[in-house]
C-alpha positions, 0 to 999 in steps of 0.5 A: 505379447498378444494371443489369438485364442482358438480351440485348435491353435493359438496365434501369438505376436510380440511387439518391438522393445519400444512397443510400437510395432507388432510381429507375429510368431509361429502359431502354436498347435494346441495339445492340452491346456497344461502344454499350451500354458508351458509354451506361453510361459517359455515365450514370456521368458524368451521375449521378456514380455511385460504384459499379455493381451488376450483377444476376447471374441465378444459378440457383435453387440459386445456381450459375452458368448460361449467362446469369450467365456472360454477365453476368460477361463484360459486367462485365469489359468494363464494369470496363475502361470505367468508373472506379468499382467494378462488383459482381455482385449476386444477382438471382434472381427479380427480373424475376418480382418486377418483373412481379408489382409491375407487375401488382398496380399495374394496369399494362397488359400493353404498359406492363409489357413496357416497364417491367419492366427499369427496375423490375427494376433498381430492385429490384436496387439497392434490395436492395443499398442495404437490404443495405448499410444492414443491414450498417452497422447491424450494424457499429454495433451491434457497435461499441457492444457492445465 
């Protein structure tokens, strides 16, 4: 499962059982941290989540910023609430990419605003899944060379 962290909303996406394709879930409107964590805990149970990827909005140069520090704090609280690992994943420009994808697909401005967090979470998760797949291919390739 991936989460696109925002101050007002949490975009959420899950993968198929094989971990190949990411699919967005309905966006969570934030109320308070305890409520947010309870909703995420329920999703972890419902979808049998094995790992949570939390988008980390680093600065363009890769350094932490105020928002990435908030994400790290949220990750620490989430780790206490759920039984699966929670990993931070570089999500620089993911929301901008999500808006571009939605704009290019002809989605209206009003629908774009409602969908951007879900699409951003799906992009974060797909990036992670693709990275895992590439790492596996590299390990398999190395094993064949020895």
